[in-house]
Backbone and ligand atoms as CSV (ligand in chain L), in Angstrom:
chain,resi,resn,atom,element,x,y,z
A,1,MET,N,N,0.848,-1.198,0.000
A,1,MET,CA,C,0.000,0.000,0.000
A,1,MET,C,C,0.882,1.246,0.000
A,2,ASP,N,N,0.679,2.128,-0.933
A,2,ASP,CA,C,1.454,3.353,-1.008
A,2,ASP,C,C,0.846,4.436,-0.129
A,3,SER,N,N,1.701,5.288,0.364
A,3,SER,CA,C,1.212,6.410,1.153
A,3,SER,C,C,2.063,7.638,0.840
A,4,GLU,N,N,1.679,8.745,1.438
A,4,GLU,CA,C,2.421,9.979,1.214
A,4,GLU,C,C,2.961,10.518,2.516
A,5,ILE,N,N,4.179,11.021,2.470
A,5,ILE,CA,C,4.732,11.716,3.630
A,5,ILE,C,C,5.442,12.976,3.158
A,6,THR,N,N,5.629,13.888,4.098
A,6,THR,CA,C,6.354,15.110,3.770
A,6,THR,C,C,7.673,15.112,4.531
A,7,ILE,N,N,8.734,15.263,3.769
A,7,ILE,CA,C,10.058,15.362,4.377
A,7,ILE,C,C,10.691,16.664,3.908
A,8,MET,N,N,11.049,17.490,4.843
A,8,MET,CA,C,11.672,18.781,4.550
A,8,MET,C,C,10.911,19.567,3.497
A,9,GLY,N,N,9.637,19.700,3.720
A,9,GLY,CA,C,8.807,20.518,2.851
A,9,GLY,C,C,8.462,19.899,1.507
A,10,LYS,N,N,8.866,18.665,1.313
A,10,LYS,CA,C,8.635,18.015,0.029
A,10,LYS,C,C,7.708,16.814,0.207
A,11,LYS,N,N,6.655,16.786,-0.600
A,11,LYS,CA,C,5.715,15.661,-0.523
A,11,LYS,C,C,6.278,14.452,-1.267
A,12,LEU,N,N,6.352,13.340,-0.566
A,12,LEU,CA,C,6.914,12.134,-1.165
A,12,LEU,C,C,5.910,10.989,-1.153
A,13,THR,N,N,5.968,10.204,-2.201
A,13,THR,CA,C,5.159,8.994,-2.226
A,13,THR,C,C,6.021,7.858,-1.696
A,14,VAL,N,N,5.465,7.124,-0.750
A,14,VAL,CA,C,6.210,6.017,-0.162
A,14,VAL,C,C,5.867,4.733,-0.912
A,15,ILE,N,N,6.890,4.095,-1.418
A,15,ILE,CA,C,6.690,2.858,-2.174
A,15,ILE,C,C,7.597,1.768,-1.614
A,16,LYS,N,N,7.015,0.615,-1.399
A,16,LYS,CA,C,7.829,-0.508,-0.922
A,16,LYS,C,C,8.618,-1.098,-2.077
A,17,SER,N,N,9.858,-1.442,-1.776
A,17,SER,CA,C,10.712,-1.989,-2.829
A,17,SER,C,C,11.580,-3.105,-2.266
A,18,GLU,N,N,12.359,-3.694,-3.140
A,18,GLU,CA,C,13.222,-4.802,-2.715
A,18,GLU,C,C,14.482,-4.324,-1.994
A,19,ARG,N,N,14.604,-3.011,-1.877
A,19,ARG,CA,C,15.796,-2.465,-1.222
A,19,ARG,C,C,15.889,-2.879,0.238
A,20,LYS,N,N,17.135,-2.895,0.717
A,20,LYS,CA,C,17.353,-3.236,2.133
A,20,LYS,C,C,17.233,-1.996,3.008
A,21,ARG,N,N,17.528,-0.839,2.402
A,21,ARG,CA,C,17.471,0.412,3.144
A,21,ARG,C,C,16.602,1.412,2.393
A,22,PRO,N,N,16.020,2.359,3.140
A,22,PRO,CA,C,15.201,3.369,2.461
A,22,PRO,C,C,16.059,4.232,1.544
A,23,LYS,N,N,15.474,4.661,0.461
A,23,LYS,CA,C,16.183,5.562,-0.431
A,23,LYS,C,C,15.215,6.537,-1.067
A,24,GLN,N,N,15.597,7.806,-1.010
A,24,GLN,CA,C,14.774,8.831,-1.628
A,24,GLN,C,C,15.305,9.132,-3.011
A,25,SER,N,N,14.386,9.099,-3.963
A,25,SER,CA,C,14.767,9.417,-5.331
A,25,SER,C,C,13.681,10.317,-5.899
A,26,GLY,N,N,14.045,11.589,-6.094
A,26,GLY,CA,C,13.054,12.565,-6.550
A,26,GLY,C,C,11.928,12.683,-5.540
A,27,ASN,N,N,10.709,12.465,-5.987
A,27,ASN,CA,C,9.563,12.581,-5.091
A,27,ASN,C,C,9.105,11.233,-4.547
A,28,ILE,N,N,9.976,10.263,-4.637
A,28,ILE,CA,C,9.610,8.924,-4.156
A,28,ILE,C,C,10.560,8.479,-3.058
A,29,LEU,N,N,9.971,7.935,-2.005
A,29,LEU,CA,C,10.784,7.337,-0.952
A,29,LEU,C,C,10.565,5.820,-1.019
A,30,TYR,N,N,11.610,5.116,-1.406
A,30,TYR,CA,C,11.538,3.659,-1.463
A,30,TYR,C,C,11.894,3.112,-0.092
A,31,ILE,N,N,11.040,2.244,0.394
A,31,ILE,CA,C,11.335,1.631,1.692
A,31,ILE,C,C,11.315,0.105,1.542
A,32,PRO,N,N,12.047,-0.583,2.411
A,32,PRO,CA,C,12.052,-2.044,2.330
A,32,PRO,C,C,10.652,-2.624,2.565
A,33,VAL,N,N,10.407,-3.746,1.991
A,33,VAL,CA,C,9.106,-4.413,2.134
A,33,VAL,C,C,8.789,-4.661,3.609
A,34,SER,N,N,9.857,-4.939,4.367
A,34,SER,CA,C,9.677,-5.276,5.782
A,34,SER,C,C,9.285,-4.077,6.649
A,35,PHE,N,N,9.381,-2.866,6.101
A,35,PHE,CA,C,9.117,-1.660,6.885
A,35,PHE,C,C,7.649,-1.536,7.270
A,36,ASP,N,N,7.385,-1.465,8.549
A,36,ASP,CA,C,6.024,-1.140,8.988
A,36,ASP,C,C,6.017,0.334,9.392
A,37,GLU,N,N,4.910,0.784,9.935
A,37,GLU,CA,C,4.779,2.196,10.294
A,37,GLU,C,C,5.825,2.611,11.333
A,38,HIS,N,N,6.100,1.701,12.234
A,38,HIS,CA,C,7.073,1.978,13.285
A,38,HIS,C,C,8.481,2.167,12.703
A,39,ALA,N,N,8.854,1.290,11.805
A,39,ALA,CA,C,10.172,1.366,11.172
A,39,ALA,C,C,10.313,2.650,10.348
A,40,LEU,N,N,9.228,3.037,9.709
A,40,LEU,CA,C,9.243,4.268,8.916
A,40,LEU,C,C,9.429,5.482,9.830
A,41,LYS,N,N,8.727,5.473,10.963
A,41,LYS,CA,C,8.868,6.579,11.921
A,41,LYS,C,C,10.281,6.644,12.471
A,42,GLU,N,N,10.834,5.494,12.724
A,42,GLU,CA,C,12.200,5.401,13.234
A,42,GLU,C,C,13.187,6.001,12.216
A,43,TYR,N,N,12.955,5.671,10.962
A,43,TYR,CA,C,13.785,6.191,9.878
A,43,TYR,C,C,13.664,7.718,9.790
A,44,LEU,N,N,12.439,8.226,9.903
A,44,LEU,CA,C,12.217,9.673,9.826
A,44,LEU,C,C,12.870,10.404,10.995
A,45,ARG,N,N,12.823,9.784,12.171
A,45,ARG,CA,C,13.480,10.375,13.347
A,45,ARG,C,C,14.983,10.439,13.129
A,46,MET,N,N,15.533,9.365,12.543
A,46,MET,CA,C,16.963,9.308,12.258
A,46,MET,C,C,17.344,10.415,11.262
A,47,ARG,N,N,16.490,10.609,10.250
A,47,ARG,CA,C,16.786,11.655,9.266
A,47,ARG,C,C,16.728,13.045,9.879
A,48,LEU,N,N,15.727,13.264,10.721
A,48,LEU,CA,C,15.597,14.567,11.375
A,48,LEU,C,C,16.817,14.846,12.250
A,49,ARG,N,N,17.223,13.836,12.980
A,49,ARG,CA,C,18.397,13.939,13.832
A,49,ARG,C,C,19.639,14.314,13.021
A,50,ARG,N,N,19.742,13.692,11.857
A,50,ARG,CA,C,20.879,13.942,10.978
A,50,ARG,C,C,20.866,15.383,10.444
A,51,ILE,N,N,19.686,15.848,10.083
A,51,ILE,CA,C,19.546,17.224,9.581
A,51,ILE,C,C,19.946,18.210,10.677
A,52,ILE,N,N,19.416,17.982,11.879
A,52,ILE,CA,C,19.693,18.884,13.000
A,52,ILE,C,C,21.189,18.894,13.315
A,53,LYS,N,N,21.770,17.702,13.344
A,53,LYS,CA,C,23.205,17.608,13.649
A,53,LYS,C,C,24.052,18.298,12.587
A,54,SER,N,N,23.663,18.143,11.340
A,54,SER,CA,C,24.468,18.772,10.296
A,54,SER,C,C,24.304,20.293,10.323
A,55,GLU,N,N,23.093,20.769,10.616
A,55,GLU,CA,C,22.889,22.220,10.746
A,55,GLU,C,C,23.654,22.752,11.954
A,56,PHE,N,N,23.655,21.962,13.022
A,56,PHE,CA,C,24.381,22.382,14.218
A,56,PHE,C,C,25.881,22.478,13.941
A,57,SER,N,N,26.412,21.503,13.230
A,57,SER,CA,C,27.859,21.565,12.974
A,57,SER,C,C,28.201,22.710,12.019
A,58,LYS,N,N,27.282,23.032,11.110
A,58,LYS,CA,C,27.512,24.199,10.242
A,58,LYS,C,C,27.523,25.491,11.070
A,59,LEU,N,N,26.540,25.593,11.980
A,59,LEU,CA,C,26.454,26.794,12.819
A,59,LEU,C,C,27.652,26.917,13.747
A,60,SER,N,N,28.032,25.792,14.358
A,60,SER,CA,C,29.118,25.885,15.335
A,60,SER,C,C,30.475,26.052,14.662
A,61,SER,N,N,30.583,25.651,13.404
A,61,SER,CA,C,31.861,25.868,12.723
A,61,SER,C,C,31.967,27.268,12.118
A,62,SER,N,N,30.856,28.027,12.214
A,62,SER,CA,C,30.884,29.396,11.695
A,62,SER,C,C,31.751,30.300,12.576
A,63,GLY,N,N,32.010,29.827,13.792
A,63,GLY,CA,C,32.853,30.587,14.703
A,63,GLY,C,C,32.164,31.751,15.387
A,64,LYS,N,N,30.836,31.844,15.208
A,64,LYS,CA,C,30.107,32.962,15.805
A,64,LYS,C,C,29.791,32.734,17.276
A,65,PHE,N,N,29.855,31.496,17.671
A,65,PHE,CA,C,29.655,31.215,19.097
A,65,PHE,C,C,30.484,29.999,19.469
A,66,PHE,N,N,30.706,29.875,20.737
A,66,PHE,CA,C,31.509,28.766,21.218
A,66,PHE,C,C,30.863,28.186,22.459
A,67,LEU,N,N,30.625,26.900,22.430
A,67,LEU,CA,C,29.997,26.265,23.577
A,67,LEU,C,C,30.986,25.365,24.288
A,68,VAL,N,N,31.042,25.541,25.588
A,68,VAL,CA,C,31.861,24.640,26.387
A,68,VAL,C,C,30.950,23.494,26.791
A,69,GLY,N,N,31.334,22.319,26.429
A,69,GLY,CA,C,30.473,21.173,26.716
A,69,GLY,C,C,29.759,20.718,25.463
A,70,GLU,N,N,28.915,19.748,25.643
A,70,GLU,CA,C,28.278,19.134,24.493
A,70,GLU,C,C,26.763,19.311,24.507
A,71,ILE,N,N,26.241,19.533,23.318
A,71,ILE,CA,C,24.791,19.625,23.174
A,71,ILE,C,C,24.277,18.281,22.664
A,72,ASN,N,N,23.226,17.818,23.257
A,72,ASN,CA,C,22.612,16.576,22.780
A,72,ASN,C,C,21.305,16.890,22.076
A,73,PHE,N,N,20.947,16.009,21.184
A,73,PHE,CA,C,19.687,16.190,20.462
A,73,PHE,C,C,18.810,14.976,20.677
A,74,GLU,N,N,17.570,15.264,20.943
A,74,GLU,CA,C,16.643,14.172,21.165
A,74,GLU,C,C,15.364,14.447,20.374
A,75,ILE,N,N,14.923,13.451,19.662
A,75,ILE,CA,C,13.693,13.604,18.896
A,75,ILE,C,C,12.564,12.999,19.737
A,76,VAL,N,N,11.550,13.778,19.954
A,76,VAL,CA,C,10.443,13.300,20.791
A,76,VAL,C,C,9.140,13.252,19.995
A,77,ARG,N,N,8.251,12.404,20.451
A,77,ARG,CA,C,6.969,12.235,19.760
A,77,ARG,C,C,6.145,13.510,19.869
A,78,ASN,N,N,5.957,13.962,21.078
A,78,ASN,CA,C,5.353,15.280,21.296
A,78,ASN,C,C,5.578,15.723,22.723
A,79,PHE,N,N,5.192,16.957,22.976
A,79,PHE,CA,C,5.318,17.502,24.324
A,79,PHE,C,C,3.943,17.516,24.961
A,80,ARG,N,N,3.933,17.613,26.254
A,80,ARG,CA,C,2.638,17.648,26.936
A,80,ARG,C,C,1.800,18.802,26.385
A,81,ASP,N,N,2.490,19.932,26.172
A,81,ASP,CA,C,1.841,21.070,25.535
A,81,ASP,C,C,1.972,20.882,24.022
A,82,LYS,N,N,0.859,20.608,23.375
A,82,LYS,CA,C,0.861,20.266,21.943
A,82,LYS,C,C,1.338,21.396,21.024
A,83,SER,N,N,1.390,22.608,21.561
A,83,SER,CA,C,1.808,23.730,20.713
A,83,SER,C,C,3.334,23.871,20.662
A,84,ILE,N,N,4.011,23.116,21.495
A,84,ILE,CA,C,5.476,23.211,21.541
A,84,ILE,C,C,6.113,22.279,20.512
A,85,ILE,N,N,7.040,22.823,19.736
A,85,ILE,CA,C,7.712,21.982,18.745
A,85,ILE,C,C,9.163,21.672,19.122
A,86,SER,N,N,9.732,22.484,20.004
A,86,SER,CA,C,11.090,22.199,20.444
A,86,SER,C,C,11.325,22.820,21.810
A,87,MET,N,N,12.372,22.339,22.469
A,87,MET,CA,C,12.615,22.783,23.835
A,87,MET,C,C,14.058,22.506,24.220
A,88,LEU,N,N,14.602,23.377,25.035
A,88,LEU,CA,C,15.938,23.142,25.575
A,88,LEU,C,C,15.785,22.669,27.012
A,89,LYS,N,N,16.379,21.511,27.287
A,89,LYS,CA,C,16.283,20.971,28.644
A,89,LYS,C,C,17.702,20.649,29.078
A,90,GLY,N,N,18.234,21.463,29.959
A,90,GLY,CA,C,19.638,21.310,30.332
A,90,GLY,C,C,20.502,21.569,29.118
A,91,SER,N,N,21.275,20.583,28.700
A,91,SER,CA,C,22.087,20.754,27.493
A,91,SER,C,C,21.546,19.886,26.353
A,92,THR,N,N,20.275,19.528,26.478
A,92,THR,CA,C,19.652,18.721,25.432
A,92,THR,C,C,18.575,19.521,24.705
A,93,ILE,N,N,18.651,19.487,23.393
A,93,ILE,CA,C,17.619,20.127,22.592
A,93,ILE,C,C,16.637,19.047,22.145
A,94,LEU,N,N,15.419,19.200,22.584
A,94,LEU,CA,C,14.369,18.250,22.234
A,94,LEU,C,C,13.588,18.811,21.058
A,95,VAL,N,N,13.388,18.009,20.054
A,95,VAL,CA,C,12.651,18.448,18.869
A,95,VAL,C,C,11.554,17.442,18.568
A,96,ARG,N,N,10.372,17.965,18.305
A,96,ARG,CA,C,9.235,17.086,17.992
A,96,ARG,C,C,9.451,16.393,16.649
A,97,GLU,N,N,9.106,15.136,16.597
A,97,GLU,CA,C,9.423,14.328,15.408
A,97,GLU,C,C,8.781,14.819,14.110
A,98,ASP,N,N,7.596,15.410,14.196
A,98,ASP,CA,C,6.949,15.842,12.950
A,98,ASP,C,C,7.573,17.109,12.348
A,99,THR,N,N,8.601,17.616,13.020
A,99,THR,CA,C,9.355,18.750,12.483
A,99,THR,C,C,10.040,18.382,11.165
A,100,ILE,N,N,10.190,17.108,10.926
A,100,ILE,CA,C,10.777,16.613,9.674
A,100,ILE,C,C,10.002,17.132,8.454
A,101,LYS,N,N,8.738,17.487,8.674
A,101,LYS,CA,C,7.903,18.006,7.585
A,101,LYS,C,C,8.351,19.389,7.109
A,102,LEU,N,N,8.962,20.128,8.021
A,102,LEU,CA,C,9.342,21.503,7.700
A,102,LEU,C,C,10.558,21.556,6.785
A,103,SER,N,N,10.742,22.700,6.182
A,103,SER,CA,C,11.903,22.882,5.309
A,103,SER,C,C,13.183,22.916,6.144
A,104,ARG,N,N,14.291,22.695,5.487
A,104,ARG,CA,C,15.581,22.733,6.179
A,104,ARG,C,C,15.815,24.090,6.847
A,105,VAL,N,N,15.417,25.141,6.160
A,105,VAL,CA,C,15.576,26.492,6.701
A,105,VAL,C,C,14.802,26.642,8.015
A,106,ASP,N,N,13.607,26.113,8.040
A,106,ASP,CA,C,12.785,26.196,9.250
A,106,ASP,C,C,13.350,25.334,10.383
A,107,ILE,N,N,13.858,24.186,10.027
A,107,ILE,CA,C,14.467,23.303,11.039
A,107,ILE,C,C,15.693,23.999,11.637
A,108,ARG,N,N,16.438,24.656,10.758
A,108,ARG,CA,C,17.609,25.407,11.194
A,108,ARG,C,C,17.197,26.527,12.153
A,109,GLU,N,N,16.109,27.184,11.816
A,109,GLU,CA,C,15.600,28.283,12.635
A,109,GLU,C,C,15.195,27.799,14.034
A,110,ILE,N,N,14.593,26.628,14.074
A,110,ILE,CA,C,14.202,26.022,15.349
A,110,ILE,C,C,15.443,25.739,16.186
A,111,LEU,N,N,16.464,25.213,15.519
A,111,LEU,CA,C,17.728,24.920,16.194
A,111,LEU,C,C,18.357,26.201,16.753
A,112,ILE,N,N,18.375,27.241,15.953
A,112,ILE,CA,C,18.939,28.521,16.384
A,112,ILE,C,C,18.180,29.063,17.594
A,113,HIS,N,N,16.872,28.938,17.534
A,113,HIS,CA,C,16.021,29.388,18.642
A,113,HIS,C,C,16.424,28.687,19.953
A,114,GLU,N,N,16.548,27.375,19.879
A,114,GLU,CA,C,16.883,26.619,21.094
A,114,GLU,C,C,18.320,26.876,21.544
A,115,LEU,N,N,19.214,27.047,20.597
A,115,LEU,CA,C,20.601,27.366,20.961
A,115,LEU,C,C,20.668,28.712,21.676
A,116,ALA,N,N,19.852,29.643,21.211
A,116,ALA,CA,C,19.827,30.965,21.841
A,116,ALA,C,C,19.335,30.878,23.280
A,117,HIS,N,N,18.515,29.858,23.548
A,117,HIS,CA,C,18.029,29.672,24.918
A,117,HIS,C,C,19.137,29.245,25.882
A,118,ILE,N,N,20.249,28.790,25.342
A,118,ILE,CA,C,21.384,28.467,26.202
A,118,ILE,C,C,21.881,29.743,26.861
A,119,PHE,N,N,21.740,30.849,26.108
A,119,PHE,CA,C,22.218,32.138,26.614
A,119,PHE,C,C,21.186,32.873,27.448
A,120,SER,N,N,19.944,32.567,27.203
A,120,SER,CA,C,18.878,33.138,28.013
A,120,SER,C,C,17.630,32.260,27.939
A,121,SER,N,N,17.054,31.990,29.083
A,121,SER,CA,C,15.884,31.104,29.081
A,121,SER,C,C,14.608,31.834,28.673
A,122,HIS,N,N,14.665,33.146,28.676
A,122,HIS,CA,C,13.473,33.914,28.278
A,122,HIS,C,C,13.650,34.499,26.874
A,123,HIS,N,N,12.549,34.930,26.315
A,123,HIS,CA,C,12.623,35.567,24.994
A,123,HIS,C,C,12.904,37.057,25.171
A,124,ASP,N,N,13.977,37.327,25.852
A,124,ASP,CA,C,14.302,38.715,26.158
A,124,ASP,C,C,15.352,39.271,25.180
A,125,GLU,N,N,15.839,40.427,25.511
A,125,GLU,CA,C,16.811,41.110,24.642
A,125,GLU,C,C,18.087,40.277,24.441
A,126,LYS,N,N,18.515,39.655,25.527
A,126,LYS,CA,C,19.719,38.827,25.475
A,126,LYS,C,C,19.515,37.634,24.544
A,127,PHE,N,N,18.322,37.073,24.622
A,127,PHE,CA,C,17.963,35.945,23.765
A,127,PHE,C,C,17.962,36.358,22.288
A,128,LEU,N,N,17.333,37.471,22.003
A,128,LEU,CA,C,17.251,37.958,20.617
A,128,LEU,C,C,18.634,38.257,20.056
A,129,MET,N,N,19.474,38.798,20.920
A,129,MET,CA,C,20.841,39.074,20.511
A,129,MET,C,C,21.569,37.778,20.182
A,130,ALA,N,N,21.391,36.791,21.042
A,130,ALA,CA,C,22.031,35.490,20.825
A,130,ALA,C,C,21.545,34.874,19.517
A,131,MET,N,N,20.253,35.008,19.258
A,131,MET,CA,C,19.683,34.467,18.028
A,131,MET,C,C,20.303,35.108,16.790
A,132,ARG,N,N,20.387,36.414,16.840
A,132,ARG,CA,C,20.982,37.138,15.709
A,132,ARG,C,C,22.448,36.745,15.546
A,133,TYR,N,N,23.099,36.606,16.675
A,133,TYR,CA,C,24.525,36.303,16.672
A,133,TYR,C,C,24.798,34.916,16.119
A,134,ILE,N,N,24.007,33.959,16.542
A,134,ILE,CA,C,24.206,32.568,16.113
A,134,ILE,C,C,23.953,32.412,14.615
A,135,GLY,N,N,23.102,33.236,14.099
A,135,GLY,CA,C,22.919,33.178,12.652
A,135,GLY,C,C,21.490,33.182,12.180
A,136,GLY,N,N,20.575,33.311,13.124
A,136,GLY,CA,C,19.179,33.308,12.728
A,136,GLY,C,C,18.709,34.692,12.391
A,137,LYS,N,N,17.848,34.753,11.413
A,137,LYS,CA,C,17.173,36.019,11.188
A,137,LYS,C,C,16.031,35.989,12.198
A,138,GLN,N,N,15.755,37.113,12.730
A,138,GLN,CA,C,14.717,37.173,13.736
A,138,GLN,C,C,13.347,37.098,13.070
A,139,ARG,N,N,12.731,35.958,13.170
A,139,ARG,CA,C,11.404,35.856,12.576
A,139,ARG,C,C,10.594,34.813,13.326
A,140,ARG,N,N,9.343,34.807,13.044
A,140,ARG,CA,C,8.475,33.880,13.762
A,140,ARG,C,C,8.647,32.468,13.229
A,141,LEU,N,N,8.571,31.534,14.134
A,141,LEU,CA,C,8.671,30.140,13.728
A,141,LEU,C,C,7.343,29.677,13.159
A,142,PRO,N,N,7.404,28.824,12.165
A,142,PRO,CA,C,6.152,28.293,11.635
A,142,PRO,C,C,5.579,27.287,12.638
A,143,ILE,N,N,4.358,27.448,12.971
A,143,ILE,CA,C,3.755,26.543,13.941
A,143,ILE,C,C,2.934,25.466,13.221
A,144,GLN,N,N,2.470,25.847,12.054
A,144,GLN,CA,C,1.630,24.922,11.300
A,144,GLN,C,C,2.430,23.709,10.829
A,145,LEU,N,N,1.980,22.539,11.170
A,145,LEU,CA,C,2.688,21.328,10.774
A,145,LEU,C,C,1.782,20.406,9.982
L,1,ZN,ZN,ZN,11.762,29.898,23.068
């Protein structure tokens, strides 16, 4: 049975194939025959994690900020408050799994937002400065998923 999913702002048709691993080709995501809904979700979480990590390494190699210690990333199903898409908890950035639907630019923006929270827990002047400094343009996050 074919279905549709959105990955990074792009609508993809999911098709089962003889492949051992998922592969995206154009607007088609080929997944192994053995993949059930759980395996597909696991794959999407892995991809989101990879996107976030690669955006983080791009941002941190820009030299605009320096963090002592390590940031962890965790993909979560959802938060108790359904309107929340990401959160900083200690040194861990939690991101809701359906964020994979958003464009790379938006995912990056979410990351910048949470990184800025390392410098200030409130959305105050210090936070906005950190956001601008880290590399985000100051704009509203898309909430619609
Ligand atoms: Zn915030």
